[in-house]
N, C-alpha and C positions, 0 to 999 in steps of 0.2 A: 233168721230174720230178725232185725237190731232192737231192741224194745229201747219205748221211748223213754226220759226220767219220768214223765209222769203217771206213763205207767208201770214203772218197777216203783215208784213208791206207792200208788194205790194197792199194786201185787207186797209190799211189804207191812204197809198198812195191812189189808189182812189176813196176811199171816201172824200177826200181832199183837202183842196184847193193847194196841195203841186205839182200835177201835172202836173198843167198847169210853174209852175216854172222851175221842169223838165223836163215838156217837152221839153222849152224853152230851158236849156244848154243842151241838146240831140242835140238840133237840131243848136244851135252852132259848136257842135263838131263837126262836119256832114257838118255841108255848103259850105265852102269848095267844097268836093266833090258834092254835089248838085249844088254847082252856078259855081262854077269855080275860081279860085285864084282874079281875077280882083276882081271879084264883093264883093265877099267873104274882101279883102284889104279894102275893103269904105264902106263895110256895120258897121254902130256904133252898134247898138247893136239890140237885136231879140226877140217880148217877146211878149204871145201865155197870151190873154185875150179872151174867152168864144166861141171857136177854129176860130178865125183871128187870125192870124199872122202878130205879125206890124216889122218892117222894118226901121231903125231909116237910117239917110247917108242925110249928109252935101255938099251931091254930085247931086247938080242938072241934068245932064248927066245920072247918076246913074238913077236916082228915075226916070228920063223917061224913063228909058230902063225897067225898072221892075216895069212900068206900061202896056209894053206890054209883059211885063213876064208873071201874076199872074197866069194866070188858071196853064203854065206847072207848075210854083214854085205851087199849089196845089199840082197837080198830084207826083211828086218827093218825098214832105214830103210826103204824105198819104201812098202813093207806101212803103219809106223809113221801115216804122212807121208797116206798114199793114194793118193802117185803118185806117178808116176819124179822124184827128184830127183838122185838119185845113179847113173850107169851107169857107173864107175868108182870104183876106192880103190885107195890109191897112201900103202906104209908107209914112212915114213921114223925 
């Protein structure tokens, strides 16, 4: 059975290191919807490494708020993607 180009690309991405980078970009695209405008506005960068989401912000009060929201962040992201892509959140 011949593979469609889309299936071949999905298979390649799933097996490559690109998947984490693509997931981070996808999370950035829906970050405001998941976390709200204020948190989104003051989030500098999102990065995924081995099922760990790194959230970068220079706002101290936001760092404290995000620490308390870690379980909620994991739940919302995993629900949005319908798979367990995040198991840990680190605030930097």
